[in-house]
C-alpha positions as CSV (number, residue, x, y, z in Angstrom):
1,M,-1.5,-14.9,-99.0
2,N,-5.0,-16.4,-99.8
3,N,-6.8,-13.9,-102.2
4,R,-9.8,-16.1,-102.8
5,S,-13.1,-14.4,-102.2
6,S,-15.2,-15.6,-99.2
7,Q,-18.3,-17.7,-99.9
8,T,-21.2,-18.9,-97.8
9,I,-21.7,-22.5,-96.8
10,S,-25.0,-22.8,-98.6
11,M,-23.3,-21.6,-101.8
12,L,-20.6,-24.2,-101.3
13,I,-23.1,-26.9,-100.7
14,W,-25.2,-26.1,-103.8
15,R,-22.2,-25.8,-106.0
16,S,-20.6,-29.0,-104.7
17,V,-23.9,-31.0,-105.2
18,G,-24.4,-29.5,-108.7
19,Q,-20.8,-30.5,-109.7
20,A,-21.4,-34.0,-108.2
21,V,-24.6,-34.4,-110.2
22,I,-23.0,-33.2,-113.4
23,L,-20.1,-35.7,-112.9
24,A,-22.6,-38.4,-112.1
25,L,-24.5,-37.7,-115.4
26,L,-21.3,-37.7,-117.3
27,A,-20.1,-40.9,-115.7
28,G,-23.5,-42.5,-116.0
29,F,-24.2,-41.6,-119.6
30,V,-21.1,-40.9,-121.5
31,L,-19.0,-43.8,-120.3
32,P,-21.8,-46.4,-120.7
33,F,-22.5,-45.0,-124.1
34,I,-19.0,-45.4,-125.3
35,Y,-18.6,-48.8,-123.7
36,G,-22.0,-50.1,-124.9
37,L,-21.5,-48.9,-128.4
38,V,-18.0,-50.4,-128.7
39,H,-19.2,-53.7,-127.2
40,H,-22.2,-53.8,-129.6
41,Y,-19.8,-53.1,-132.5
42,Q,-17.5,-56.0,-131.4
43,E,-20.5,-58.3,-131.2
44,K,-21.6,-57.4,-134.6
45,H,-18.1,-57.9,-135.9
46,Q,-18.0,-61.4,-134.5
47,H,-21.4,-62.1,-136.0
48,I,-20.1,-61.0,-139.4
49,Q,-17.1,-63.2,-139.0
50,Q,-19.3,-66.2,-138.4
51,L,-21.4,-65.3,-141.5
52,A,-18.2,-64.9,-143.5
53,S,-17.0,-68.3,-142.4
54,L,-20.3,-69.9,-143.5
55,L,-20.0,-68.1,-146.9
56,T,-16.4,-69.1,-147.5
57,T,-17.1,-72.7,-146.6
58,S,-20.0,-72.8,-149.0
59,A,-18.1,-71.1,-151.7
60,S,-15.1,-73.5,-151.5
61,T,-17.2,-76.5,-152.7
62,P,-17.8,-77.2,-156.4
63,D,-21.6,-77.1,-156.0
64,G,-21.9,-74.2,-153.5
65,A,-22.6,-71.4,-155.9
66,D,-26.4,-71.6,-155.5
67,V,-26.1,-72.0,-151.7
68,V,-23.9,-68.9,-151.5
69,A,-26.3,-66.9,-153.6
70,E,-29.2,-67.8,-151.4
71,Q,-27.2,-67.0,-148.3
72,V,-26.2,-63.6,-149.5
73,N,-29.8,-62.6,-150.4
74,V,-30.9,-63.7,-146.9
75,L,-28.1,-61.7,-145.2
76,L,-28.7,-58.5,-147.2
77,E,-32.4,-58.6,-146.4
78,N,-32.1,-59.4,-142.7
79,E,-28.9,-57.5,-141.7
80,P,-29.4,-53.8,-142.3
81,S,-25.9,-53.1,-140.9
82,I,-24.3,-55.0,-143.8
83,Q,-24.0,-52.6,-146.7
84,S,-22.6,-54.9,-149.3
85,I,-21.0,-58.4,-150.0
86,V,-18.5,-58.5,-152.8
87,F,-16.4,-61.3,-154.3
88,Y,-12.8,-60.6,-155.5
89,S,-11.4,-63.3,-157.8
90,T,-7.6,-63.4,-157.3
91,S,-4.9,-65.9,-156.7
92,Q,-2.7,-63.4,-154.9
93,P,-3.1,-63.1,-151.1
94,I,-4.2,-59.8,-149.7
95,N,-2.5,-58.4,-146.6
96,D,-5.5,-57.8,-144.2
97,I,-4.3,-55.8,-141.1
98,S,-6.2,-56.7,-138.0
99,Q,-8.5,-54.0,-136.8
100,S,-9.3,-55.3,-133.3
101,L,-7.3,-52.6,-131.6
102,D,-9.2,-49.9,-133.5
103,D,-12.7,-51.2,-132.6
104,W,-13.5,-48.2,-130.4
105,K,-12.4,-45.7,-133.1
106,N,-14.5,-47.5,-135.8
107,A,-17.5,-47.7,-133.4
108,L,-17.4,-44.0,-132.6
109,F,-16.2,-42.2,-135.7
110,A,-16.1,-44.5,-138.8
111,D,-18.9,-44.5,-141.4
112,T,-18.2,-47.9,-143.0
113,V,-15.8,-50.8,-142.2
114,S,-14.8,-53.5,-144.7
115,F,-13.6,-57.0,-143.9
116,N,-11.9,-59.5,-146.4
117,Y,-12.3,-63.3,-146.0
118,P,-10.4,-65.7,-148.3
119,V,-12.2,-68.4,-150.3
120,V,-10.0,-71.5,-150.5
121,S,-10.6,-74.7,-152.7
122,K,-9.2,-78.2,-152.1
123,Y,-9.4,-79.0,-155.8
124,E,-6.5,-78.1,-158.1
125,D,-8.7,-77.4,-161.3
126,F,-11.4,-75.5,-159.4
127,V,-10.7,-72.0,-160.7
128,S,-10.1,-71.1,-164.3
129,V,-8.0,-68.1,-165.2
130,R,-10.2,-65.0,-164.8
131,P,-9.6,-61.4,-164.6
132,N,-9.0,-60.0,-161.0
133,K,-12.1,-57.8,-160.6
134,P,-14.9,-57.4,-158.0
135,T,-18.4,-58.7,-158.6
136,S,-21.7,-57.4,-157.3
137,N,-24.0,-59.1,-154.9
138,Q,-26.2,-60.5,-157.6
139,Q,-23.3,-61.7,-159.7
140,L,-21.6,-63.5,-156.9
141,A,-23.3,-66.8,-157.4
142,T,-22.9,-66.7,-161.2
143,D,-19.1,-65.9,-160.9
144,L,-18.7,-68.8,-158.6
145,S,-20.7,-71.2,-160.9
146,E,-18.7,-70.2,-164.0
147,S,-15.5,-70.7,-162.1
148,M,-16.6,-74.1,-161.1
149,S,-17.8,-75.2,-164.6
150,T,-14.6,-74.4,-166.4
151,S,-12.8,-76.8,-164.2
152,S,-14.6,-80.0,-165.7
153,V,-15.0,-81.4,-162.2
154,T,-16.4,-85.0,-162.1
155,D,-16.5,-87.6,-159.4
156,E,-13.8,-89.5,-161.1
157,S,-11.6,-86.5,-161.4
158,I,-12.2,-85.6,-157.9
159,G,-11.0,-88.9,-156.8
160,N,-7.9,-88.6,-158.9
161,T,-7.2,-84.9,-158.3
162,N,-4.3,-83.9,-156.1
163,R,-6.1,-82.4,-153.2
164,N,-4.3,-79.2,-152.2
165,N,-5.8,-76.0,-150.8
166,T,-5.9,-73.4,-153.5
167,L,-6.8,-69.6,-153.1
168,V,-9.8,-68.8,-155.3
169,G,-10.5,-65.2,-154.2
170,Y,-11.9,-63.1,-151.3
171,I,-15.4,-62.3,-150.1
172,N,-15.5,-58.6,-148.9
173,I,-18.2,-57.7,-146.5
174,T,-18.8,-53.9,-145.8
175,M,-20.5,-53.0,-142.6
176,D,-22.4,-49.7,-142.4
177,V,-21.4,-48.3,-138.9
178,K,-23.7,-45.3,-139.1
179,V,-26.7,-47.6,-139.5
180,L,-25.3,-49.7,-136.7
181,R,-25.0,-46.7,-134.3
182,S,-28.5,-45.5,-135.3
183,Y,-30.1,-48.8,-134.5
184,W,-28.2,-49.1,-131.3
185,F,-29.0,-45.6,-130.1
186,R,-32.8,-46.1,-130.8
187,S,-32.7,-49.3,-128.9
188,I,-31.3,-47.6,-125.7
189,I,-33.2,-44.4,-125.7
190,P,-35.9,-45.7,-123.3
191,L,-33.3,-46.9,-120.9
192,W,-31.5,-43.5,-121.1
193,L,-34.7,-41.6,-120.5
194,T,-35.6,-43.8,-117.5
195,T,-32.1,-43.3,-116.0
196,L,-32.2,-39.5,-116.6
197,L,-35.6,-39.3,-114.9
198,L,-34.4,-41.3,-111.9
199,T,-31.3,-39.1,-111.7
200,I,-33.3,-35.9,-111.7
201,I,-35.7,-37.2,-109.1
202,S,-32.7,-38.3,-106.9
203,G,-31.0,-34.9,-107.4
204,V,-34.1,-33.0,-106.4
205,Y,-34.5,-35.2,-103.3
206,I,-30.8,-34.6,-102.4
207,F,-31.2,-30.8,-102.8
208,R,-34.2,-30.8,-100.6
209,K,-32.4,-32.8,-97.9
210,L,-29.4,-30.5,-98.1
211,N,-31.6,-27.4,-97.9
212,W,-32.6,-28.3,-94.3
213,P,-29.2,-27.6,-92.7
214,V,-28.6,-24.7,-95.1
215,K,-31.6,-22.9,-93.7
216,D,-30.5,-23.5,-90.1
217,I,-27.0,-22.3,-91.0
218,E,-28.4,-19.1,-92.6
219,A,-30.5,-18.5,-89.5
220,L,-27.4,-18.9,-87.3
221,N,-25.4,-16.6,-89.6
222,G,-28.1,-14.0,-89.3
223,V,-27.9,-14.0,-85.5
224,C,-24.1,-13.7,-85.7
225,G,-24.5,-10.7,-88.0
226,I,-26.8,-9.0,-85.4
227,I,-24.3,-9.7,-82.7
228,I,-21.4,-8.2,-84.8
229,K,-23.4,-5.0,-85.7
230,N,-24.7,-4.4,-82.2
231,A,-21.7,-4.1,-79.8
232,E,-24.0,-3.1,-76.9
233,L,-26.3,-6.1,-77.3
234,E,-27.3,-7.3,-73.9
235,Q,-29.4,-10.3,-74.8
236,L,-28.7,-13.0,-77.4
237,P,-31.4,-13.1,-80.1
238,I,-33.4,-16.3,-80.6
239,I,-31.7,-18.7,-83.0
240,P,-34.4,-20.5,-85.0
241,Q,-33.6,-24.2,-85.7
242,R,-36.1,-26.3,-87.7
243,F,-34.1,-29.5,-87.6
244,N,-32.2,-30.9,-84.7
245,F,-28.8,-31.4,-86.3
246,Q,-26.3,-32.3,-83.6
247,E,-23.5,-30.1,-84.9
248,L,-25.6,-27.0,-85.3
249,T,-27.2,-27.6,-81.9
250,Q,-23.6,-27.7,-80.4
251,I,-22.7,-24.5,-82.1
252,K,-25.9,-22.8,-80.9
253,K,-25.2,-23.9,-77.3
254,A,-21.5,-22.8,-77.6
255,L,-22.6,-19.4,-78.9
256,A,-25.1,-18.9,-76.1
257,I,-22.5,-19.9,-73.5
258,L,-19.8,-17.6,-75.0
259,F,-22.3,-14.7,-75.1
260,D,-23.2,-15.2,-71.4
261,R,-19.5,-15.3,-70.5
262,L,-18.9,-12.1,-72.5
263,Q,-21.7,-10.4,-70.6
264,E,-20.3,-11.6,-67.3
265,A,-16.8,-10.4,-68.3
266,K,-18.2,-7.0,-69.4
267,Q,-20.0,-6.6,-66.1
268,G,-16.8,-7.5,-64.3
269,Y,-14.8,-5.1,-66.5
270,D,-17.3,-2.3,-65.8
271,T,-17.0,-3.0,-62.1
272,L,-13.3,-3.1,-62.3
273,A,-13.2,0.2,-64.3
274,A,-15.4,1.9,-61.8
275,F,-13.2,0.7,-59.0
276,E,-10.0,1.7,-60.8
277,Q,-11.5,5.2,-61.4
278,Q,-12.3,5.4,-57.7
279,L,-8.7,4.5,-56.9
280,H,-7.4,6.9,-59.5
281,N,-9.5,9.7,-58.0
282,K,-8.3,8.8,-54.6
283,D,-4.6,8.6,-55.7
284,V,-4.9,12.0,-57.5
285,S,-6.5,13.4,-54.4
286,L,-3.7,12.0,-52.2
287,D,-1.1,13.4,-54.6
288,V,-2.7,16.8,-54.4
289,Q,-3.0,16.6,-50.7
290,L,0.6,15.5,-50.4
291,H,1.9,18.3,-52.6
292,N,-0.3,20.8,-50.7
293,F,1.0,19.4,-47.4
294,Q,4.6,19.7,-48.5
295,S,4.0,23.2,-49.7
296,M,2.3,24.2,-46.5
297,I,4.7,22.6,-44.1
298,T,7.8,23.9,-45.9
299,H,6.3,27.4,-46.0
300,E,5.3,27.4,-42.3
301,L,8.7,25.9,-41.2
302,K,10.6,28.4,-43.4
303,T,8.7,31.3,-42.0
304,S,9.3,30.1,-38.4
305,L,13.0,29.5,-39.1
306,N,13.4,32.9,-40.7
307,A,12.0,34.4,-37.5
308,I,14.5,32.4,-35.4
309,V,17.5,33.3,-37.6
310,G,16.4,36.9,-37.7
311,G,16.1,37.0,-34.0
312,L,19.6,35.5,-33.5
313,Q,21.0,38.2,-35.8
314,L,19.4,41.0,-33.8
315,L,21.2,39.9,-30.6
316,D,24.2,41.9,-29.6
317,Y,26.8,39.2,-29.5
318,E,29.4,41.3,-27.7
319,T,27.2,42.0,-24.6
320,L,26.3,38.3,-24.0
321,T,27.9,36.3,-21.3
322,R,30.0,33.2,-22.1
323,E,27.1,30.9,-21.2
324,Q,24.7,33.0,-23.4
325,K,27.2,32.9,-26.3
326,D,27.4,29.1,-26.1
327,A,23.6,28.9,-26.0
328,V,23.2,31.2,-29.0
329,E,25.9,29.3,-30.9
330,I,24.0,26.0,-30.2
331,I,20.8,27.6,-31.4
332,S,22.5,29.1,-34.5
333,N,24.1,25.8,-35.5
334,G,20.8,23.9,-35.1
335,S,18.9,26.5,-37.1
336,D,21.5,26.4,-39.9
337,K,21.2,22.7,-40.1
338,L,17.4,22.9,-40.1
339,V,17.5,25.6,-42.7
340,L,19.7,23.5,-44.9
341,S,17.5,20.4,-44.5
342,L,14.4,22.5,-45.2
343,D,16.0,23.9,-48.3
344,H,16.6,20.4,-49.5
345,I,13.0,19.4,-48.8
346,I,11.7,22.5,-50.6
347,Q,14.1,21.9,-53.5
348,L,13.1,18.2,-53.7
349,N,9.4,19.2,-53.8
350,Q,10.1,21.8,-56.5
351,I,12.0,19.2,-58.7
352,Q,9.0,16.8,-58.4
353,K,6.7,19.5,-59.5
354,G,9.0,20.5,-62.4
355,Q,9.7,23.9,-61.0
356,I,13.5,23.7,-61.1
357,K,15.1,25.0,-64.2
358,I,18.4,24.3,-65.8
359,H,20.6,27.4,-66.4
360,N,23.6,26.5,-68.4
361,N,26.6,28.8,-68.4
362,E,30.3,28.7,-69.1
363,F,32.4,27.7,-66.0
364,N,35.9,26.5,-65.0
365,P,35.9,23.1,-63.4
366,L,39.2,23.8,-61.6
367,Q,37.7,26.9,-60.0
368,L,34.6,24.9,-59.0
369,I,36.7,22.3,-57.2
370,S,38.9,25.0,-55.6
371,D,35.8,26.6,-54.2
372,L,34.7,23.3,-52.7
373,L,38.1,22.8,-51.0
374,I,38.0,26.3,-49.6
375,K,34.5,25.7,-48.2
376,F,34.9,22.3,-46.6
377,E,38.6,22.2,-45.7
378,P,38.1,23.9,-42.3
379,I,35.3,21.5,-41.4
380,A,37.5,18.5,-42.4
381,N,40.4,19.9,-40.4
382,Q,38.2,20.2,-37.3
383,Q,37.5,16.4,-37.6
384,G,41.1,15.6,-38.2
385,L,40.5,14.6,-41.9
386,A,42.6,15.3,-45.0
387,L,40.6,16.8,-47.8
388,T,42.6,16.6,-51.1
389,S,42.0,16.6,-54.8
390,N,43.4,14.8,-57.8
391,I,43.1,16.6,-61.1
392,H,43.8,14.7,-64.3
393,H,43.3,17.4,-66.9
394,V,44.5,20.9,-67.7
395,D,42.6,24.1,-67.3
396,Y,39.5,24.1,-69.6
397,S,36.1,25.8,-69.8
398,L,32.9,23.7,-69.7
399,Y,29.3,24.6,-70.5
400,G,26.6,23.5,-68.0
401,D,24.7,24.4,-64.9
402,S,27.6,25.1,-62.6
403,A,25.4,26.0,-59.6
404,K,23.6,22.7,-59.5
405,I,26.9,20.8,-60.1
406,Q,28.4,22.6,-57.2
407,Q,25.4,21.8,-55.0
408,I,25.6,18.1,-55.9
409,L,29.3,18.0,-55.1
410,S,28.8,20.0,-51.9
411,I,26.2,17.4,-50.6
412,L,28.6,14.5,-51.5
413,V,31.6,16.1,-49.8
414,S,29.5,17.1,-46.8
415,N,28.3,13.5,-46.4
416,A,31.8,12.1,-46.9
417,I,33.2,14.3,-44.1
418,K,30.2,13.5,-41.8
419,F,30.5,9.7,-42.2
420,T,34.3,9.5,-42.0
421,P,35.6,9.4,-38.5
422,T,39.3,9.1,-39.5
423,G,41.2,9.1,-42.7
424,Q,40.7,11.3,-45.8
425,V,38.3,12.5,-48.4
426,V,39.6,12.7,-52.0
427,I,38.0,14.6,-54.9
428,T,39.1,13.2,-58.3
429,S,38.5,15.0,-61.6
430,Q,38.9,13.5,-65.1
431,L,38.0,15.2,-68.4
432,T,37.6,13.5,-71.8
433,H,37.2,15.5,-75.0
434,F,35.1,14.2,-78.0
435,D,34.2,15.8,-81.3
436,K,30.9,17.3,-80.2
437,S,30.9,16.9,-76.4
438,N,33.0,16.7,-73.2
439,R,32.7,14.1,-70.6
440,W,33.5,15.2,-67.0
441,K,33.9,12.5,-64.4
442,I,34.3,13.7,-60.9
443,S,34.3,11.4,-57.9
444,V,34.2,11.9,-54.1
445,K,35.9,9.0,-52.2
446,D,36.1,8.7,-48.4
447,T,37.5,6.2,-45.9
448,G,34.4,6.2,-43.7
449,I,31.9,3.7,-42.4
450,G,30.7,2.6,-45.8
451,I,27.2,1.4,-46.8
452,D,25.8,-2.1,-46.7
453,S,25.3,-3.4,-50.3
454,N,21.6,-4.2,-49.3
455,H,21.0,-0.5,-48.8
456,I,22.8,1.1,-51.7
457,D,19.6,1.2,-53.9
458,D,17.6,2.8,-51.0
459,I,19.9,5.7,-50.1
460,F,18.5,7.9,-52.8
461,N,14.9,7.5,-51.4
462,P,13.7,10.6,-49.5
463,F,14.1,10.4,-45.7
464,F,15.8,7.0,-45.8
465,Q,18.0,6.1,-42.9
466,V,20.1,3.0,-42.5
467,D,18.7,1.4,-39.3
468,S,21.9,0.4,-37.5
469,S,23.6,1.7,-34.3
470,Q,26.6,2.7,-36.3
471,T,24.7,5.1,-38.5
472,R,22.1,6.4,-36.1
473,Q,24.7,8.4,-34.2
474,Y,25.2,10.6,-37.3
475,E,22.8,13.5,-37.8
476,G,20.8,13.9,-41.0
477,S,17.3,14.1,-42.4
478,G,17.8,11.8,-45.4
479,V,17.0,14.3,-48.1
480,G,20.5,15.3,-49.4
481,L,21.1,12.2,-51.6
482,P,17.5,12.2,-53.0
483,V,18.1,15.9,-54.1
484,V,21.4,14.7,-55.7
485,K,19.6,12.0,-57.6
486,Q,16.9,14.3,-58.8
487,L,19.4,17.0,-59.9
488,V,21.5,14.4,-61.7
489,Q,18.5,13.1,-63.6
490,L,17.4,16.7,-64.4
491,M,20.8,17.4,-66.0
492,G,20.9,14.1,-67.9
493,A,23.9,12.9,-65.9
494,T,24.6,9.7,-64.1
495,I,25.8,8.9,-60.6
496,E,27.3,5.6,-59.4
497,V,28.0,4.3,-55.9
498,D,30.8,1.9,-54.9
499,S,30.9,1.2,-51.2
500,T,32.3,-1.5,-48.8
501,L,31.0,-1.6,-45.3
502,G,33.7,-0.4,-42.9
503,S,36.1,0.6,-45.7
504,G,34.6,3.6,-47.3
505,T,32.4,4.9,-50.1
506,Q,33.0,6.4,-53.6
507,F,30.3,8.5,-55.5
508,T,31.2,9.1,-59.1
509,L,29.3,11.8,-61.1
510,T,29.5,11.7,-64.9
511,L,28.3,14.6,-67.0
512,V,28.2,14.9,-70.7
513,M,28.3,18.5,-71.8
514,P,28.5,20.0,-75.3
515,N,31.5,21.8,-76.6
516,Q,31.1,25.5,-76.1
517,Q,31.1,26.1,-79.9
518,Q,28.8,23.2,-80.5
519,S,26.3,24.4,-77.8
520,R,26.0,27.8,-79.5
521,Q,25.2,26.0,-82.8
522,Q,22.7,23.7,-81.4
523,R,19.5,25.6,-82.2
524,L,17.1,22.8,-82.9
525,L,13.9,24.8,-82.8
526,N,15.3,27.9,-84.5
527,G,12.5,29.6,-86.5
528,L,9.6,27.8,-85.0
529,T,6.7,29.4,-83.1
530,I,5.4,27.5,-80.1
531,I,2.4,28.4,-78.0
532,Y,2.9,27.2,-74.4
533,Y,-0.5,26.8,-72.7
534,Y,-0.2,26.5,-68.9
535,D,-2.5,26.8,-65.9
536,Q,-0.5,28.2,-62.9
537,E,3.2,28.0,-63.7
538,T,5.2,27.8,-66.8
539,G,7.7,25.4,-65.4
540,A,11.3,24.6,-66.6
541,L,10.2,23.4,-70.0
542,F,9.6,27.0,-71.1
543,N,13.2,27.9,-70.6
544,E,14.3,24.7,-72.4
545,L,12.3,25.6,-75.5
546,E,13.7,29.0,-75.6
547,Y,17.2,27.6,-75.1
548,L,16.6,25.4,-78.2
549,G,15.9,28.5,-80.3
550,A,12.1,28.5,-80.5
551,T,9.9,31.6,-80.2
552,V,7.7,30.7,-77.2
553,I,4.4,32.5,-76.5
554,C,2.8,31.7,-73.1
555,H,-0.9,31.9,-72.5
556,Q,-3.2,30.8,-69.6
557,D,-6.5,31.5,-71.3
558,V,-8.1,29.3,-74.0
559,Q,-9.4,32.4,-75.9
560,Q,-6.0,34.0,-76.0
561,V,-4.5,30.8,-77.5
562,M,-7.2,30.7,-80.2
563,N,-6.6,34.4,-81.0
564,E,-2.9,33.8,-81.3
565,I,-3.5,30.9,-83.7
566,R,-5.9,33.0,-85.8
567,A,-3.4,35.9,-85.9
568,Q,-0.2,34.0,-87.0
569,K,1.2,30.7,-88.2
570,V,1.9,28.4,-85.2
571,D,4.1,25.4,-85.6
572,M,3.5,23.7,-82.2
573,V,1.1,24.0,-79.2
574,M,2.4,22.5,-76.0
575,F,0.2,21.9,-73.0
576,A,2.1,22.3,-69.7
577,E,2.0,19.5,-67.1
578,D,-0.2,21.4,-64.8
579,V,-3.0,21.6,-67.4
580,L,-5.8,19.1,-66.7
581,A,-6.6,16.6,-69.4
582,D,-10.2,17.7,-70.0
583,K,-9.1,21.3,-70.5
584,A,-6.4,20.2,-73.0
585,E,-8.9,18.0,-74.8
586,L,-11.3,21.0,-75.2
587,L,-8.6,23.3,-76.5
588,A,-7.3,20.6,-78.9
589,K,-10.8,20.2,-80.4
590,L,-11.1,24.0,-81.0
591,I,-7.7,24.1,-82.7
592,R,-8.5,21.2,-85.0
593,Q,-11.9,22.7,-85.8
594,H,-10.2,26.0,-86.7
595,E,-7.7,24.2,-88.9
596,N,-10.4,22.3,-90.8
597,E,-12.5,25.4,-91.3
598,E,-9.7,27.7,-92.5
599,S,-7.6,25.0,-94.2
600,V,-4.5,26.2,-92.5
601,Q,-1.3,24.2,-91.8
602,R,-1.8,21.6,-89.1
603,A,0.0,22.4,-85.9
604,L,1.8,19.8,-83.8
605,L,0.0,19.3,-80.4
606,I,1.9,17.9,-77.5
607,Y,0.5,17.2,-74.0
608,W,3.0,17.0,-71.1
609,Y,2.0,15.2,-67.9
610,P,3.8,14.9,-64.6
611,Q,6.0,11.9,-64.1
612,H,4.1,10.8,-61.0
613,Q,1.0,10.5,-63.2
614,A,2.6,8.1,-65.7
615,R,0.8,5.1,-64.3
616,Y,-2.6,6.8,-65.1
617,V,-1.8,7.7,-68.7
618,D,-4.2,5.1,-70.0
619,N,-7.1,6.9,-68.4
620,F,-6.7,10.1,-70.4
621,E,-4.4,9.4,-73.4
622,Y,-7.2,7.9,-75.6
623,G,-9.5,11.0,-75.2
624,L,-6.7,13.4,-75.8
625,K,-5.6,11.7,-79.0
626,A,-9.2,11.4,-80.2
627,A,-9.4,15.2,-79.8
628,G,-6.4,15.7,-82.0
629,I,-3.4,15.8,-79.7
630,D,-0.5,14.1,-81.5
631,Y,1.7,13.1,-78.6
632,C,1.4,12.5,-74.8
633,H,4.6,12.3,-72.9
634,S,5.8,12.6,-69.4
635,T,7.7,15.8,-68.6
636,T,11.4,15.7,-69.4
637,Y,14.0,18.4,-68.9
638,E,17.1,16.5,-69.9
639,H,18.7,18.2,-72.9
640,K,19.4,15.0,-74.8
641,A,16.1,13.3,-74.1
642,L,14.1,16.4,-74.9
643,S,16.1,17.0,-78.1
644,D,15.7,13.4,-79.2
645,L,11.9,13.6,-78.7
646,L,11.6,16.9,-80.5
647,K,13.7,15.6,-83.4
648,R,11.4,12.6,-83.8
649,W,8.2,14.7,-83.6
650,L,9.4,17.5,-85.8
651,V,9.5,15.2,-88.8
652,W,5.7,15.7,-89.1
653,I,5.9,19.5,-89.3
């Protein structure tokens, strides 16, 4: 991860230019200084070598003493960098190590540097035996003269002398490097000052040039800051630009275009949000009207049917004629079928509203199947069908809602008999035991007309009828299987369909139920106090909470809920599915305000909404959570699903 702190472009430019100027000064002054000084030192060294060659040449002749003396005096007066010139009289060669590789070290750091140059004579008797000692500058000519005089050199002897090169001694020239550096530095000071002045002027000019885009960048940055801080800004501020840099002009144009597009998108979003709200209000209104219509029509039909059934029961059946009895029987059968269909419609409506509750009890599955056989065997015999059962387990007690299971199986068996012209209907029961649960799989298989594979997913839709001549001859309202599907989901079970057109259909119901001992021990909410706030009806969730061991307190009034919270410790507050979102939001704010003022333990707030409003959850979830509600979830009455949700939420208590 990059942990470097952010910096502005202007700061980066100034810093980069400053570093470049410093590097330029270093490169322009330090490097030339070193190179120039070393080069000057090398030139001086070569000059001294030339002078030394002249001195040694003069000193190697018999009459060169006076010439050498005069040359030394001239050199010492005119060459301030030469500190001294000394003669060493010796016949032994001196190992003089070359110093050419150390020129740069001597030029920069040495104080003095000495050079030895040999004096060689071609005359054998040139030098007498003298002690090996250095001589001063003033004595150099005298030493050379004395050495020559002791040799008795004459023209005749010269002609007769064996002319071999003989080492006489060494001339040592010492160069004062400090003086050399001082003279050289004073000579280049004007050039340095001129260069420094030009560099400063160039740097100031460059800084001024770079300051132009920096000011425009800072102005652009200021406008961006205004846009960031003002989310509701409707008009782009003016972006000042003193210089027409192409890049900044492009950025300015792009920013203006993006801002205009953003405004257009915002207007489109506002329009879409308003339209969506209208659709939502219309959908909610339609849902309310649909529920009201279902409640009204079922109530009116139920009232009318009750009158018909009651009137038929008041008739004296014994006094009726044969024709009258047939007519009454036809009316009675029709009213029974209509009552059954109407009960299914009412039950389907109640399930969708969450008004159906699960009532678990201990029951015997063998007895339940036996009751089904007793109920439907006469009907099957009338149609010439065989109604049988295959039991693959011993007698055992289960724990569940036996009434709803029997209703589901009754609908399945009734449909199997109705859509089976010939053959048989078989009820198969299998029971599997696990450590903490029992799985009961019960199937109803017939040899009837079957269902087309294209319609299997549609048979559980309310009022669905397969549109074919083969099925239209069978009576039915199309609400039996939807009730089965809803009840199966309510109990947390599953149902599967396997059908072949013309061969028959098999419905398989699978229920997972706890062991009787395990069900008694499953007290998930034991010891917790829950306030259940509802508007009109408590719903099935109230019973589920009590079944899980919670102490549930129901209230319909906001003030009663607040009084209860002030009076005792409350662990959870649940808002029933019939409570509107705005009312739940208001109560949640009051609860959170009380908790902050009194510094009491924070209660868990849960808002339940109907399943048919799941598609509108985005419209109210944000406001609820902003008010302090912890979780928004669609209503569920399945034991396992509800337990899993509560286990996950109870971690925060």
